[in-house]
C-alpha positions as CSV (number, residue, x, y, z in Angstrom):
1,M,90.3,83.4,93.9
2,N,90.8,85.8,96.9
3,S,93.6,88.4,97.0
4,A,95.6,86.5,99.7
5,K,95.7,83.4,97.5
6,C,96.7,85.5,94.5
7,F,99.4,87.1,96.4
8,I,100.8,83.8,97.7
9,I,100.8,82.5,94.1
10,L,102.6,85.7,93.0
11,L,105.1,85.2,95.8
12,L,105.9,81.7,94.7
13,I,106.3,82.8,91.0
14,N,108.6,85.7,92.0
15,A,110.5,83.5,94.4
16,I,111.2,80.9,91.7
17,A,112.2,83.6,89.2
18,A,114.3,85.4,91.7
19,T,116.1,82.2,92.8
20,V,117.0,81.4,89.2
21,A,118.1,84.9,88.4
22,L,120.0,85.5,91.6
23,S,121.7,82.0,91.5
24,S,123.0,83.0,88.1
25,L,124.3,86.3,89.4
26,V,125.9,84.7,92.4
27,A,127.6,82.2,90.2
28,Q,128.9,84.7,87.7
29,G,129.2,87.7,89.9
30,L,127.5,89.9,87.2
31,P,125.2,89.4,84.2
32,P,126.7,87.6,81.2
33,G,129.1,89.7,79.1
34,R,129.7,92.3,81.8
35,P,133.2,93.0,83.1
36,P,133.8,93.5,86.8
37,L,132.3,96.8,88.1
38,P,135.2,99.1,89.0
39,G,133.0,101.0,91.4
40,M,132.0,97.9,93.3
41,M,135.4,96.8,94.6
42,A,134.3,97.2,98.2
43,P,136.8,96.4,101.0
44,P,136.2,93.1,102.8
45,L,133.4,93.2,105.4
46,Q,134.6,93.8,108.9
47,K,131.7,91.6,110.1
48,P,129.4,89.0,108.5
49,P,126.6,90.3,106.4
50,D,123.2,90.8,108.1
51,A,121.8,87.3,108.7
52,R,118.4,88.6,107.6
53,A,119.7,88.7,104.0
54,A,119.6,84.9,104.0
55,A,115.9,84.5,104.8
56,A,112.7,86.1,103.6
57,P,110.8,88.0,106.3
58,A,107.3,86.8,107.3
59,I,104.5,88.2,105.2
60,V,101.3,88.9,107.2
61,T,97.9,89.7,105.7
62,I,96.4,92.7,107.5
63,G,93.4,93.4,105.2
64,P,92.1,92.9,101.7
65,G,95.1,93.3,99.4
66,M,97.2,94.6,102.2
67,F,100.3,92.9,103.6
68,R,102.9,93.6,106.1
69,M,106.5,92.5,105.9
70,G,108.3,93.8,109.0
71,D,108.0,97.6,108.8
72,I,107.0,97.5,105.2
73,L,103.4,97.7,104.0
74,I,102.5,96.4,100.6
75,S,99.2,97.4,99.0
76,K,98.1,95.4,96.0
77,K,95.1,97.7,95.5
78,F,97.1,100.9,95.3
79,Q,100.3,99.2,94.0
80,T,102.5,100.8,96.7
81,V,105.2,99.9,99.1
82,S,105.5,102.1,102.1
83,F,107.8,102.2,105.2
84,P,109.1,104.5,107.9
85,A,112.2,106.7,107.6
86,Q,113.6,109.8,109.2
87,V,115.1,113.1,108.0
88,N,118.9,112.5,108.0
89,M,120.3,115.8,106.7
90,D,118.9,119.3,106.7
91,K,121.7,120.8,104.7
92,G,124.6,119.8,102.5
93,L,125.6,117.9,99.4
94,L,123.8,114.7,98.6
95,E,124.3,111.5,96.6
96,Y,121.3,109.6,97.9
97,L,117.7,110.2,98.7
98,L,117.6,107.3,101.1
99,V,120.0,104.9,102.7
100,R,119.7,102.3,105.5
101,T,120.8,103.5,109.0
102,G,124.5,102.6,109.2
103,G,125.0,103.2,105.4
104,K,126.3,106.3,103.7
105,T,124.4,108.6,106.0
106,H,126.9,111.5,105.4
107,E,125.4,112.0,101.9
108,S,121.7,111.0,102.2
109,L,118.6,113.1,102.7
110,L,116.8,110.3,104.5
111,R,117.6,107.1,106.5
112,T,115.6,104.1,107.4
113,N,116.0,100.9,109.5
114,V,114.3,98.8,106.8
115,Q,116.7,96.2,105.4
116,P,117.5,96.5,101.6
117,V,116.8,92.8,101.0
118,D,113.3,93.2,102.5
119,L,112.6,96.3,100.3
120,Q,113.9,94.5,97.2
121,L,111.5,91.6,97.9
122,A,108.6,94.0,98.5
123,C,109.2,95.7,95.2
124,L,109.4,92.3,93.4
125,L,106.1,91.3,95.0
126,L,104.5,94.3,93.4
127,G,105.6,93.0,90.0
128,L,108.4,95.6,89.6
129,E,111.2,94.4,87.4
130,G,114.7,95.7,87.6
131,T,117.5,95.7,85.0
132,D,119.6,92.8,83.7
133,R,122.2,95.4,82.4
134,P,123.2,97.3,85.6
135,L,125.4,100.4,85.3
136,R,129.1,99.7,85.5
137,T,130.0,102.1,88.3
138,Q,128.8,105.1,90.3
139,G,128.4,108.1,88.1
140,D,128.0,106.1,84.9
141,P,126.6,108.6,82.3
142,E,124.3,105.9,80.9
143,K,120.7,106.2,82.1
144,P,119.7,103.4,84.6
145,K,117.1,101.0,83.3
146,G,114.1,99.5,85.2
147,D,110.4,99.8,85.8
148,P,109.3,103.5,86.4
149,V,108.0,104.4,89.9
150,E,106.8,107.4,91.7
151,I,108.2,108.3,95.1
152,S,106.4,110.4,97.7
153,M,106.7,111.1,101.4
154,R,103.9,111.4,104.0
155,V,104.9,114.0,106.6
156,N,103.2,115.8,109.5
157,R,102.8,119.5,108.6
158,D,101.2,121.6,111.3
159,G,99.4,118.6,112.8
160,K,98.1,117.4,109.5
161,Y,99.5,114.5,107.5
162,I,100.1,115.3,103.8
163,N,101.9,113.7,100.9
164,I,104.7,115.6,99.2
165,K,107.3,114.8,96.6
166,P,110.9,114.5,97.8
167,E,111.9,117.0,95.1
168,E,110.4,119.7,97.4
169,W,113.3,119.1,99.7
170,L,116.0,119.1,97.1
171,S,117.8,121.7,95.0
172,K,120.3,121.6,92.2
173,K,123.5,123.6,92.0
174,V,123.9,125.7,88.8
175,D,126.5,128.3,87.7
176,N,124.7,131.2,89.4
177,G,123.6,129.4,92.6
178,F,120.8,126.9,93.2
179,Q,117.5,126.1,91.5
180,D,114.5,123.9,92.2
181,I,115.0,120.5,90.6
182,G,111.5,120.1,89.1
183,T,110.3,116.5,88.7
184,V,112.7,113.6,89.1
185,D,112.1,110.4,87.1
186,W,112.8,107.3,89.3
187,V,113.2,103.7,88.3
188,F,113.4,100.4,90.2
189,T,116.7,98.9,89.0
190,G,117.2,96.3,91.7
191,S,120.6,95.9,93.2
192,V,123.4,93.6,92.1
193,F,125.5,90.8,93.4
194,Y,129.3,91.0,93.6
195,D,131.5,88.3,94.8
196,G,128.5,86.4,96.1
197,R,127.2,89.4,98.1
198,F,124.0,91.4,97.7
199,M,125.5,94.8,97.5
200,A,122.6,96.9,98.6
201,Q,122.6,94.8,101.8
202,V,126.3,95.3,102.2
203,E,126.4,99.1,101.6
204,G,122.8,100.0,102.7
205,S,122.2,102.1,99.5
206,L,118.5,102.3,98.6
207,I,117.5,105.3,96.5
208,A,120.2,107.1,94.5
209,L,120.3,110.7,93.2
210,Y,123.9,110.1,91.9
211,H,123.8,107.0,89.7
212,D,124.7,103.9,91.7
213,P,124.3,100.2,90.5
214,V,124.2,99.1,94.1
215,A,121.1,101.1,95.0
216,L,117.6,99.5,94.6
217,L,116.2,102.7,92.9
218,D,117.9,105.3,90.8
219,N,117.3,108.7,89.2
220,T,117.0,108.9,85.4
221,S,116.7,112.7,85.2
222,P,119.5,114.9,83.8
223,G,122.4,115.3,86.2
224,G,122.3,111.8,87.7
225,E,125.9,111.3,86.5
226,S,127.1,114.1,88.8
227,D,127.9,113.9,92.5
228,K,128.4,117.7,92.8
229,I,124.9,119.2,92.0
230,W,122.4,117.6,94.4
231,F,121.8,119.5,97.6
232,V,119.3,119.7,100.5
233,K,117.0,122.6,100.1
234,E,117.9,124.5,103.3
235,G,115.2,126.1,105.3
236,V,112.5,123.8,103.9
237,V,113.6,120.4,105.3
238,P,112.4,119.8,108.8
239,D,114.7,118.9,111.7
240,V,117.0,115.9,111.5
241,G,115.2,113.0,113.1
242,T,111.7,114.1,111.9
243,P,109.8,110.9,111.0
244,V,108.5,110.4,107.4
245,T,106.8,107.6,105.6
246,V,108.4,106.8,102.2
247,I,105.9,105.6,99.5
248,I,107.0,103.8,96.3
249,R,104.3,103.4,93.7
250,R,104.2,101.8,90.4
251,K,104.0,104.5,87.8
252,G,101.0,104.8,85.6
253,I,98.6,103.2,88.2
254,P,95.4,105.3,88.4
């Protein structure tokens, strides 16, 4: 069986599983046994949710084991999802590594035009599984659960494209100043539904530094419960608007 047929079968399996799971979430608002999330009481939308949230984007085969879904590239061979983004902040306090343009851009290192619902689907198609026990609110001290992933960025440095870790552009505030943050452990949690709405699509939150049940991916390293320690590493991050490619990879794949 060729890779395209395998991928279509995987798509159908995931679509069926996602439909069952999401239908349950929509009906109940949250997974069984969970009280309403206090951090998720968003004000009513001023306009209808993005219509794209109601329909899956077209998936096009572009090579062996390679597929495109809008601006998102999916590689079955390398187990990656990649998409374009831009530098959004070159200084200041952060809560997110990445948000959708129009989301919480006042506190995110990067921004992208990719839709959260599309990115969630792409991650599911890689076989990533989120959590059925989402955090209760932003800043929840509990570690977020989900499949571990690696995040990197492809950037143009002096005319040559290289891959770097986002940690190189981040610093952590400590008592005596700032320090490098070392390695961050990331997980794909998947977003949640609240009052029948897919919250990542509503808020545009994609990759969180400060724990957020709305975001698709979260930080499981120490300090994720704090919204006061994550900062841009000034003087290292390129100018706002600089293009980057974000790459999400299943952890443990050789």
